C-alpha positions as CSV (number, residue, x, y, z in Angstrom):
1,V,40.6,13.3,-58.2
2,L,37.6,14.6,-57.8
3,A,36.8,14.8,-61.0
4,V,37.9,11.7,-62.0
5,F,36.0,10.0,-59.4
6,G,32.8,12.2,-60.5
7,L,33.7,10.7,-64.0
8,L,33.6,7.2,-62.8
9,Q,30.7,7.7,-60.6
10,F,28.6,9.7,-63.5
11,A,29.8,6.4,-65.9
12,V,28.4,4.1,-63.3
13,F,25.6,5.8,-61.8
14,S,24.5,8.0,-64.6
15,A,20.7,7.7,-63.8
16,Q,20.6,7.9,-60.4
17,S,20.3,11.0,-57.7
18,P,22.4,11.2,-54.5
19,S,19.9,10.3,-52.6
20,A,19.1,6.9,-54.9
21,V,23.2,5.7,-54.5
22,V,23.0,6.7,-50.4
23,A,19.5,4.6,-50.5
24,A,21.3,1.8,-52.3
25,T,24.8,1.6,-50.3
26,C,23.6,2.7,-46.9
27,G,20.3,1.1,-46.5
28,R,22.5,-1.4,-43.9
29,I,24.3,1.2,-42.3
30,P,22.9,2.8,-39.0
31,A,21.3,6.3,-40.0
32,S,23.6,8.0,-37.3
33,V,26.8,7.0,-39.6
34,C,24.8,7.4,-43.4
35,P,21.9,9.6,-42.9
36,L,19.3,8.6,-45.8
37,T,17.5,11.4,-46.0
38,G,18.4,15.2,-47.3
39,W,20.5,14.3,-50.3
40,D,20.1,15.7,-53.8
41,P,17.2,14.4,-55.7
42,H,18.3,15.1,-59.2
43,P,19.4,12.0,-61.5
44,R,21.8,12.1,-63.9
45,R,24.3,14.3,-62.8
46,L,28.2,14.3,-61.7
47,F,28.2,14.2,-58.2
48,S,31.8,12.5,-57.2
49,T,32.2,11.8,-53.6
50,W,30.7,14.4,-52.1
51,L,27.3,13.2,-53.4
52,D,26.2,17.2,-54.0
53,P,26.5,18.5,-57.4
54,N,26.4,22.2,-56.5
55,L,29.1,21.8,-53.8
56,L,31.2,20.0,-56.0
57,G,30.8,22.3,-59.0
58,G,31.8,25.4,-56.6
59,F,34.6,23.4,-55.6
60,L,35.8,22.8,-59.2
61,V,35.4,26.5,-59.7
62,V,37.9,27.5,-57.0
63,A,40.0,24.3,-58.5
64,L,40.1,26.1,-61.8
65,A,40.8,29.8,-60.4
66,V,43.8,28.5,-58.5
67,L,44.7,26.7,-62.3
68,V,45.0,29.5,-63.9
69,A,46.7,31.6,-61.0
70,V,49.8,29.6,-61.5
71,P,53.1,31.2,-62.8
72,P,53.4,30.7,-66.0
73,T,56.0,27.9,-67.3
74,A,58.8,27.4,-70.1
75,R,58.2,23.5,-69.4
76,R,56.4,22.1,-72.3
77,A,54.9,19.0,-70.0
78,T,53.5,21.2,-67.5
79,R,52.0,23.2,-69.8
80,I,50.0,20.3,-71.5
81,F,49.3,19.2,-68.0
82,L,47.7,21.9,-67.0
83,L,45.5,22.3,-69.9
84,A,45.0,18.8,-69.6
85,A,43.7,19.4,-66.1
86,G,42.0,22.5,-67.0
87,A,39.7,20.8,-69.5
88,L,38.9,17.8,-67.2
89,L,37.8,20.4,-64.6
90,I,35.5,22.3,-67.1
91,F,34.4,18.7,-68.2
92,A,33.6,17.3,-64.8
93,L,32.0,21.2,-63.9
94,V,29.5,20.8,-66.7
95,L,28.2,17.3,-65.6
96,T,27.1,18.7,-62.6
97,K,24.7,20.5,-64.2
98,S,24.8,23.2,-61.5
99,R,23.7,26.3,-62.7
100,A,25.0,28.0,-59.7
101,S,28.6,27.1,-60.1
102,L,28.4,28.4,-64.0
103,F,27.7,31.7,-63.0
104,A,30.3,31.2,-60.2
105,L,32.8,30.2,-62.8
106,A,30.9,33.1,-65.1
107,V,31.9,35.7,-62.1
108,V,35.5,34.1,-61.4
109,A,36.5,34.2,-65.3
110,G,35.1,38.3,-65.7
111,F,37.1,39.2,-62.3
112,S,40.5,37.3,-63.8
113,L,40.2,39.1,-66.9
114,F,39.0,42.2,-65.7
115,F,42.1,42.4,-63.2
116,F,44.9,40.0,-64.2
117,R,44.1,39.6,-68.2
118,S,44.5,36.5,-68.2
119,W,43.1,35.9,-71.9
120,R,45.6,33.3,-72.5
121,R,44.6,30.9,-69.6
122,W,40.5,31.5,-69.6
123,F,40.4,31.0,-73.7
124,P,41.0,27.3,-74.0
125,L,39.1,26.6,-70.6
126,A,35.7,29.2,-72.1
127,T,36.1,27.3,-75.2
128,A,36.0,23.7,-73.5
129,A,32.9,25.4,-71.7
130,V,31.2,25.4,-74.3
131,V,31.9,22.6,-76.1
132,G,30.9,20.6,-72.9
133,L,27.4,22.8,-72.7
134,A,27.3,22.1,-76.5
135,L,27.5,17.9,-75.4
136,V,25.1,18.0,-72.5
137,P,21.6,19.0,-73.8
138,S,20.3,18.7,-70.3
139,F,22.4,21.3,-69.1
140,V,21.4,23.4,-72.0
141,T,17.4,22.7,-71.3
142,R,18.3,23.5,-67.4
143,I,20.3,27.0,-68.2
144,Q,17.0,27.6,-70.8
145,N,14.8,27.4,-67.5
146,L,16.5,29.6,-65.0
147,S,12.6,30.8,-64.4
148,T,11.6,27.6,-63.1
149,T,12.2,27.1,-59.3
150,D,12.6,23.4,-58.5
151,P,12.4,22.3,-54.7
152,T,16.5,22.1,-54.1
153,V,15.8,26.0,-55.3
154,S,13.3,26.6,-52.7
155,L,14.6,25.1,-50.1
156,R,17.8,27.0,-50.6
157,L,16.0,30.1,-50.4
158,Q,14.3,28.8,-47.1
159,S,17.8,27.8,-45.8
160,W,19.0,31.8,-46.5
161,Q,15.8,33.4,-44.7
162,Q,16.4,31.4,-41.8
163,A,20.0,32.1,-41.4
164,L,18.9,35.9,-41.9
165,E,16.8,35.4,-39.1
166,H,18.8,34.0,-36.8
167,F,21.2,37.0,-37.4
168,S,18.4,39.6,-36.9
169,H,18.2,37.7,-33.3
170,F,22.0,37.8,-32.2
171,P,23.2,40.8,-34.9
172,L,26.3,41.8,-33.0
173,L,28.0,38.3,-31.9
174,G,25.8,35.5,-34.0
175,I,24.9,32.7,-32.1
176,G,28.0,30.7,-32.3
177,Y,29.7,28.6,-34.5
178,N,28.9,25.0,-32.8
179,A,25.1,26.1,-32.1
180,Y,23.7,26.8,-35.2
181,G,22.1,23.3,-35.1
182,F,20.6,23.5,-31.5
183,E,19.4,27.2,-32.6
184,Q,17.3,25.1,-35.6
185,L,16.0,23.3,-33.0
186,A,15.1,25.5,-30.6
187,V,13.1,27.9,-33.1
188,G,11.7,24.5,-35.1
189,N,13.3,24.7,-38.0
190,I,14.3,21.2,-38.0
191,G,12.8,18.2,-36.1
192,S,15.9,16.4,-34.9
193,L,20.0,17.2,-34.8
194,A,20.2,13.9,-36.5
195,L,19.7,15.6,-40.0
196,H,23.0,15.9,-41.6
197,S,22.7,19.1,-43.0
198,R,21.4,21.2,-39.5
199,A,25.2,22.5,-38.8
200,G,24.6,25.4,-41.1
201,A,22.8,27.5,-44.2
202,D,23.4,26.7,-47.6
203,N,25.6,29.8,-48.0
204,S,29.2,30.1,-46.6
205,L,28.6,33.6,-45.8
206,L,25.3,33.6,-44.8
207,T,26.6,31.0,-42.3
208,L,29.4,33.0,-41.4
209,L,26.8,35.6,-41.0
210,A,24.6,34.2,-38.7
211,T,27.2,32.4,-36.2
212,T,29.5,35.4,-35.7
213,G,27.3,38.1,-36.5
214,A,28.5,41.5,-37.7
215,W,31.5,41.8,-36.3
216,G,32.8,38.3,-37.5
217,I,31.7,39.1,-41.1
218,A,33.1,42.4,-40.9
219,L,36.4,40.7,-40.2
220,F,36.1,38.3,-42.7
221,L,36.0,40.9,-45.3
222,F,38.5,43.4,-43.8
223,L,40.9,40.1,-44.4
224,S,39.3,39.6,-47.7
225,I,40.1,43.0,-48.8
226,V,43.6,43.0,-47.3
227,I,44.5,39.5,-49.4
228,I,43.1,40.9,-52.4
229,R,44.5,44.0,-52.3
230,N,48.1,42.4,-51.8
231,K,47.7,40.3,-54.7
232,L,47.1,43.5,-57.1
233,Y,49.9,46.0,-56.0
234,N,52.4,43.5,-55.0
């Protein structure tokens, strides 16, 4: 559904950025309901209803991993549906033009191929990805300019640094999940709690680290390892 809405958004607002779309559609809505600042400024990207191409790209990678993990079936209609869904997700992922999401896809595919030998599942998806990349020259340009740091990347790095600073102040138990915005305000990293991006860092694991501390991240990693071991050996 997100991919379909994303393709509709890309067709209607192909030249606009999430920031421009929000400004055009929410200009008369109170800022507390529809914040007008802090959105992604890059145009000509697929961002669907989430208004964030990188976050959407990460979710699409997760969806592809789940799709590949579906048990084999003898029903031809189901196989065709899964293949079509995979191609749709890959196409939407390419149009997000998210380099981080493409890297995440490569990591997930490599992990799946190494541990589960799912060559038949990943080959058509990889083929669709290559075709999609070839059809989107602007994405190829972004891949070639990996060494170039744009403003959003700089802000992301700044967000990671701030999360690590919060963790260094409260390393054992963290600052508390609902306190991240207040801590950001207290140390001067943000000027108002009205900012829609105040509640965490631009990285889920760093947000978990800063808000729950070493104890929380250790418990999370332990549970993740248990789940992976059960999947591999059961």
